[in-house]
C-alpha positions as CSV (number, residue, x, y, z in Angstrom):
1,M,-8.7,-36.9,-16.8
2,F,-11.6,-37.7,-13.7
3,S,-14.3,-40.3,-13.1
4,Y,-17.6,-39.3,-13.1
5,N,-20.6,-41.9,-12.5
6,G,-23.2,-39.6,-13.9
7,K,-26.4,-41.3,-16.7
8,T,-26.5,-40.6,-19.9
9,S,-29.8,-38.7,-21.2
10,A,-30.9,-36.5,-24.1
11,T,-29.3,-33.1,-25.2
12,F,-32.1,-30.9,-23.6
13,F,-32.2,-31.4,-19.6
14,P,-35.1,-28.9,-18.5
15,I,-35.8,-28.7,-14.6
16,T,-38.7,-26.8,-13.2
17,S,-37.1,-23.4,-11.5
18,Q,-37.9,-20.4,-10.6
19,A,-34.7,-18.9,-11.9
20,K,-35.0,-20.9,-15.4
21,K,-31.7,-19.7,-16.9
22,R,-30.7,-22.0,-19.9
23,I,-26.8,-23.0,-19.8
24,L,-25.3,-24.2,-23.1
25,V,-23.0,-27.1,-22.4
26,A,-20.3,-28.2,-24.6
27,D,-16.9,-30.7,-24.6
28,D,-16.1,-33.3,-26.4
29,S,-15.7,-35.5,-23.2
30,A,-18.9,-37.3,-22.6
31,L,-17.6,-37.6,-19.1
32,A,-17.1,-33.6,-18.7
33,R,-20.7,-33.0,-20.4
34,L,-22.5,-35.2,-17.5
35,F,-20.7,-34.0,-14.8
36,V,-21.4,-30.1,-15.9
37,R,-24.7,-30.8,-16.3
38,D,-25.7,-32.4,-12.9
39,V,-24.2,-29.5,-11.1
40,L,-26.0,-27.2,-13.3
41,L,-29.5,-28.8,-12.9
42,S,-28.5,-29.0,-9.1
43,E,-28.9,-25.8,-9.0
44,G,-32.2,-25.3,-11.2
45,F,-30.6,-24.8,-14.2
46,E,-31.9,-25.9,-18.2
47,V,-29.1,-27.8,-19.4
48,I,-28.3,-28.0,-23.1
49,L,-25.6,-30.3,-24.5
50,A,-23.1,-29.8,-27.6
51,K,-20.2,-32.9,-28.2
52,N,-18.4,-30.4,-30.5
53,G,-18.4,-26.8,-31.3
54,K,-20.1,-26.9,-34.5
55,E,-23.1,-28.0,-32.5
56,A,-22.8,-26.2,-29.9
57,L,-22.9,-23.0,-32.3
58,E,-26.5,-24.4,-33.9
59,L,-28.0,-24.9,-30.6
60,A,-27.3,-21.6,-29.6
61,S,-29.2,-20.1,-32.3
62,I,-31.8,-22.1,-31.8
63,S,-32.4,-22.3,-27.9
64,R,-30.5,-18.7,-27.2
65,P,-28.7,-19.9,-23.9
66,D,-27.9,-17.4,-21.3
67,A,-24.6,-18.4,-20.9
68,A,-22.7,-21.2,-21.6
69,V,-19.3,-23.0,-20.9
70,L,-17.4,-24.2,-23.2
71,D,-14.8,-26.8,-23.3
72,V,-11.4,-25.3,-25.0
73,N,-10.7,-27.9,-27.3
74,M,-13.1,-29.7,-29.4
75,P,-13.8,-31.1,-32.8
76,M,-15.2,-29.5,-35.9
77,M,-14.7,-26.2,-34.6
78,D,-12.9,-25.3,-31.2
79,G,-13.8,-23.1,-28.4
80,I,-12.4,-19.9,-29.5
81,S,-13.9,-20.2,-32.8
82,V,-17.7,-20.8,-30.8
83,L,-16.1,-18.4,-28.4
84,K,-16.3,-15.6,-31.5
85,E,-19.3,-16.4,-32.5
86,F,-21.0,-16.4,-29.1
87,V,-19.4,-12.7,-28.3
88,N,-20.6,-11.7,-31.0
89,M,-24.3,-13.0,-30.0
90,K,-23.6,-11.4,-27.0
91,I,-23.4,-14.8,-25.2
92,P,-21.6,-14.4,-21.8
93,S,-19.4,-17.9,-21.8
94,V,-17.2,-19.7,-19.5
95,M,-14.4,-21.8,-20.4
96,F,-13.6,-25.4,-19.0
97,S,-9.6,-25.7,-19.0
98,S,-6.8,-28.1,-18.7
99,L,-4.0,-27.9,-16.0
100,T,-1.7,-27.4,-18.7
101,T,0.6,-24.8,-20.4
102,E,-1.3,-25.0,-24.3
103,S,-4.7,-25.0,-22.7
104,S,-3.5,-22.3,-20.2
105,R,-2.7,-20.0,-22.8
106,V,-5.2,-20.9,-25.0
107,T,-7.2,-19.8,-22.0
108,M,-5.8,-16.9,-22.1
109,E,-7.1,-15.6,-25.4
110,A,-10.3,-16.9,-24.7
111,L,-10.7,-14.1,-21.9
112,E,-9.0,-11.8,-24.1
113,I,-11.4,-12.1,-27.1
114,G,-14.4,-12.2,-24.5
115,A,-14.8,-14.7,-22.2
116,V,-16.2,-14.0,-18.8
117,D,-14.2,-16.2,-16.8
118,F,-13.0,-20.0,-16.9
119,V,-13.2,-23.2,-14.1
120,A,-10.0,-25.1,-14.5
121,K,-10.2,-28.9,-15.2
122,P,-7.5,-31.0,-12.9
123,G,-4.7,-32.2,-14.5
124,K,-3.7,-35.8,-14.5
125,S,-1.2,-35.6,-12.0
126,A,-3.6,-33.2,-9.7
127,T,-5.6,-34.6,-6.8
128,L,-9.4,-33.6,-7.5
129,N,-11.2,-31.9,-5.5
130,V,-14.9,-32.6,-7.0
131,E,-16.7,-30.1,-4.3
132,E,-14.2,-27.2,-5.1
133,I,-14.8,-27.4,-9.1
134,K,-18.6,-27.6,-8.3
135,N,-18.4,-24.7,-6.2
136,D,-16.1,-22.7,-8.6
137,L,-18.4,-23.9,-11.7
138,I,-21.8,-23.0,-10.0
139,K,-20.2,-19.3,-8.7
140,K,-18.8,-18.6,-12.5
141,V,-22.2,-19.3,-14.4
142,K,-24.6,-17.5,-12.0
143,I,-21.9,-14.6,-12.2
144,A,-21.5,-15.2,-16.2
145,I,-25.6,-14.8,-16.5
146,L,-25.7,-11.8,-14.6
147,S,-22.7,-10.1,-16.6
148,K,-22.0,-8.3,-19.9
149,V,-20.5,-9.5,-23.0
150,F,-18.1,-7.3,-24.3
151,P,-15.6,-7.9,-27.9
152,S,-11.8,-7.3,-27.6
153,F,-11.1,-4.0,-26.5
154,K,-8.1,-2.6,-28.5
155,T,-6.6,1.0,-28.5
156,R,-4.8,2.6,-31.2
157,H,-1.3,2.7,-28.8
158,E,-1.2,-1.2,-28.7
159,K,0.8,-2.0,-31.0
160,R,4.3,-1.8,-30.6
161,S,7.0,0.4,-32.6
162,S,10.7,0.6,-33.0
163,L,11.4,3.1,-31.2
164,S,9.1,1.9,-27.8
165,L,11.3,-1.5,-28.4
166,L,14.6,0.3,-28.4
167,V,13.4,1.7,-24.9
168,A,11.9,-1.3,-23.2
169,T,15.1,-3.1,-24.3
170,G,17.3,-0.3,-22.6
171,P,19.3,-0.1,-19.4
172,E,16.9,-1.0,-15.7
173,K,16.7,1.7,-13.3
174,V,14.6,1.0,-9.6
175,A,11.1,2.6,-9.8
176,E,10.5,5.7,-7.8
177,R,6.6,5.6,-8.7
178,V,4.2,2.8,-8.9
179,V,1.0,1.8,-10.6
180,I,-0.8,-1.0,-9.2
181,I,-3.6,-3.3,-11.1
182,A,-5.8,-5.4,-9.7
183,A,-8.7,-7.7,-11.6
184,S,-10.9,-10.6,-11.8
185,T,-13.8,-11.5,-13.4
186,G,-14.2,-9.8,-16.8
187,G,-10.5,-8.4,-16.0
188,P,-7.9,-9.8,-18.5
189,S,-9.0,-8.1,-21.5
190,M,-9.1,-4.6,-19.0
191,V,-5.6,-5.3,-18.1
192,R,-4.7,-6.2,-21.4
193,S,-6.4,-2.9,-23.0
194,V,-4.5,-0.9,-20.4
195,I,-1.1,-2.4,-20.4
196,G,-1.1,-2.6,-24.1
197,A,-1.6,1.6,-24.1
198,L,1.0,2.3,-22.0
199,Q,4.1,3.0,-24.4
200,A,7.6,2.6,-22.6
201,P,9.3,4.4,-21.5
202,I,6.8,5.1,-18.7
203,G,9.2,6.0,-15.7
204,A,7.1,4.0,-13.4
205,G,7.0,0.2,-12.4
206,V,3.8,-1.5,-13.0
207,L,2.5,-4.8,-10.6
208,V,-0.9,-6.4,-11.6
209,V,-3.1,-8.7,-9.2
210,Q,-5.5,-10.6,-11.9
211,H,-7.0,-13.7,-9.2
212,M,-5.8,-16.7,-11.1
213,P,-4.5,-20.1,-10.6
214,P,-0.6,-21.1,-10.7
215,L,0.2,-21.4,-14.3
216,F,-2.6,-19.6,-15.9
217,T,-0.7,-16.2,-14.3
218,R,2.4,-16.9,-16.4
219,A,0.2,-17.4,-19.7
220,F,-1.1,-14.3,-18.7
221,A,1.9,-12.4,-18.3
222,E,3.0,-14.2,-21.4
223,S,-0.1,-13.0,-23.6
224,L,0.8,-9.6,-21.8
225,A,3.8,-9.1,-23.3
226,Q,3.6,-10.0,-26.7
227,K,1.0,-6.5,-26.7
228,S,3.0,-4.2,-24.6
229,S,6.6,-2.4,-25.6
230,L,6.5,-2.7,-21.9
231,K,9.0,-5.7,-20.4
232,V,6.1,-8.3,-19.0
233,K,6.7,-11.2,-16.8
234,E,5.6,-13.1,-13.6
235,A,6.9,-11.5,-10.6
236,E,10.2,-13.1,-8.8
237,L,11.1,-13.3,-5.1
238,G,13.3,-10.8,-4.6
239,E,13.8,-9.1,-8.0
240,E,13.8,-5.0,-7.9
241,V,10.8,-3.1,-8.7
242,C,12.3,-1.3,-12.0
243,E,10.8,1.3,-14.3
244,N,8.9,-0.3,-17.9
245,K,8.2,-3.7,-16.4
246,V,5.1,-5.3,-15.5
247,Y,5.1,-7.7,-12.6
248,V,2.1,-9.9,-12.6
249,A,1.4,-11.5,-9.2
250,P,1.7,-15.6,-9.4
251,G,-1.2,-18.3,-9.0
252,D,-1.7,-19.2,-5.1
253,Y,1.0,-16.3,-4.0
254,H,1.0,-12.8,-2.1
255,M,2.9,-10.3,-3.9
256,E,4.4,-7.4,-1.9
257,I,7.1,-4.5,-1.9
258,S,10.0,-4.7,0.1
259,A,11.7,-1.7,2.1
260,D,14.3,-2.1,-0.8
261,K,12.1,-1.9,-3.3
262,R,12.1,-5.6,-4.2
263,I,9.5,-8.0,-4.5
264,L,8.1,-10.2,-1.5
265,L,6.3,-13.5,-2.9
266,H,4.7,-15.5,0.2
267,R,1.8,-18.0,1.1
268,G,-0.1,-16.1,3.5
269,E,-3.5,-16.7,4.4
270,K,-6.3,-15.5,1.7
271,V,-7.1,-12.1,2.1
272,N,-10.7,-11.4,0.7
273,F,-11.0,-14.8,0.0
274,V,-8.3,-14.6,-2.6
275,R,-4.4,-15.5,-3.0
276,P,-3.1,-13.4,-4.5
277,A,-5.2,-10.6,-2.9
278,A,-4.9,-6.3,-4.3
279,D,-5.3,-5.3,-0.6
280,V,-1.8,-7.0,0.4
281,L,-0.1,-5.3,-2.3
282,M,-1.5,-1.9,-2.7
283,Y,-0.9,-2.0,1.9
284,S,2.5,-2.6,1.1
285,A,2.6,0.0,-2.1
286,A,1.3,2.7,-0.4
287,K,3.8,2.5,2.5
288,R,6.8,1.9,0.2
289,F,6.1,4.4,-2.1
290,G,3.2,6.9,-0.4
291,P,2.2,9.6,-2.9
292,S,4.1,7.9,-5.7
293,S,1.8,5.1,-6.0
294,I,-1.1,5.2,-7.8
295,A,-4.1,2.2,-8.0
296,V,-6.4,1.1,-10.8
297,I,-9.4,-1.2,-9.9
298,L,-10.8,-2.7,-13.1
299,S,-14.0,-5.8,-13.8
300,G,-14.3,-8.1,-11.2
301,M,-16.6,-9.5,-8.2
302,G,-15.9,-9.4,-4.6
303,S,-14.6,-6.3,-2.7
304,D,-10.5,-6.9,-3.0
305,G,-8.6,-3.7,-3.6
306,A,-11.0,-1.3,-2.2
307,R,-8.9,-0.5,1.4
308,G,-5.9,-1.2,-0.4
309,A,-6.6,1.5,-2.9
310,L,-7.9,3.7,0.4
311,A,-4.6,3.1,1.9
312,I,-3.0,4.7,-1.3
313,K,-5.2,7.4,-1.3
314,R,-4.6,8.5,2.0
315,A,-0.6,8.3,1.6
316,G,-1.2,10.6,-1.0
317,G,-1.8,8.8,-3.7
318,H,-4.2,8.5,-6.5
319,V,-7.2,6.3,-6.9
320,I,-8.7,5.0,-10.6
321,V,-11.6,2.8,-11.0
322,Q,-13.2,1.8,-14.0
323,D,-16.8,2.7,-14.4
324,E,-20.0,0.2,-14.5
325,A,-20.5,1.1,-18.2
326,T,-17.7,-0.7,-19.3
327,S,-17.0,-3.3,-16.0
328,V,-17.8,-6.9,-17.4
329,V,-18.8,-7.0,-13.4
330,Y,-19.1,-4.4,-11.8
331,G,-17.8,-5.3,-8.0
332,M,-14.8,-4.1,-7.0
333,P,-14.5,-1.1,-8.4
334,R,-18.6,-0.3,-7.3
335,A,-16.6,-1.5,-3.5
336,A,-13.1,0.8,-4.3
337,V,-16.6,3.7,-5.0
338,E,-18.2,3.1,-1.6
339,A,-15.6,3.0,0.7
340,G,-14.3,6.4,-1.0
341,A,-11.2,5.6,-2.6
342,A,-12.1,6.9,-6.3
343,D,-10.1,9.5,-7.2
344,D,-11.7,8.7,-10.8
345,I,-14.4,7.0,-12.3
346,L,-13.4,6.0,-15.8
347,P,-14.0,4.0,-19.0
348,I,-11.5,1.4,-19.5
349,G,-10.3,3.3,-22.7
350,E,-9.8,6.7,-20.6
351,I,-7.7,5.1,-17.9
352,P,-4.2,4.2,-19.9
353,Q,-4.6,8.2,-20.7
354,K,-5.2,9.3,-16.9
355,I,-2.3,6.9,-16.0
356,L,0.1,8.7,-18.1
357,Y,-0.8,12.1,-17.3
358,L,-0.1,11.3,-13.5
359,L,3.2,9.8,-14.1
């Protein structure tokens, strides 16, 4: 997968540091373990290494780490099984996932279960940007340490009914109203809980910006589709925005809505350091749908969506922001509140009901 020249050492790697946070790293690849170990040691963390899932669980019970970095696929006990235990133990976890279709699907499952975020490993044919991976790993581990751990959140509306399926497969109609959902770190499980509770027909199109790289956004859309009576798909250039459909912005592409209510995708400059960016989509929604638009800002790091939500509010639309108590990371919601964009600040469990009320 990638080459690395770090040297093997003992299982525990303490380092004198003011922060002195303890991170457990579990991966069956020795190269991957040493790579992650050295990156974290360079930032002053204490590091504990495990070569499989069973060992990770045993070491976590003894050492009580502040956060964990887990490989998705491990022998004896896979990453998903370990994660479920770590969620119960309130240990925030970052998944270390290969850039493959199967790994992306498993990673989506991990995010739904309660993983804080993931770092993408390069595929065999990918060009490895070691510095980018290092920076991503450091950033997300630091976020994980400060984040809250929530078990998978489900609503009583998440299961499809036969009636919902009938409506969801009916004739399509171009949307006159839209709901724009923005999320980042900690967001996938929150998006799922909202989408799963919006039972078709809702009389609006739903567009989602979840900060993820390519391949993972498609797996995310597929995961959402399994839990919703709405039609869910990764957005495609030129398709109409229709009622009772959910469009997930593809990784590395900004998504906008054209004057004739079609999906526009482009690779313009990053906005708020991300692509896709919620601000880009929300500006276009405010312009095309005005008072018939609803913005929803969920858990996430940074400030993406704050300015776009304010644009929707100024156009006569409505803005719902997730509250701090139920956010894994209260960055994007806080930014929207501080920008004066929020009309409602609600716990995640009340957001679907509010959307349906407004529609």
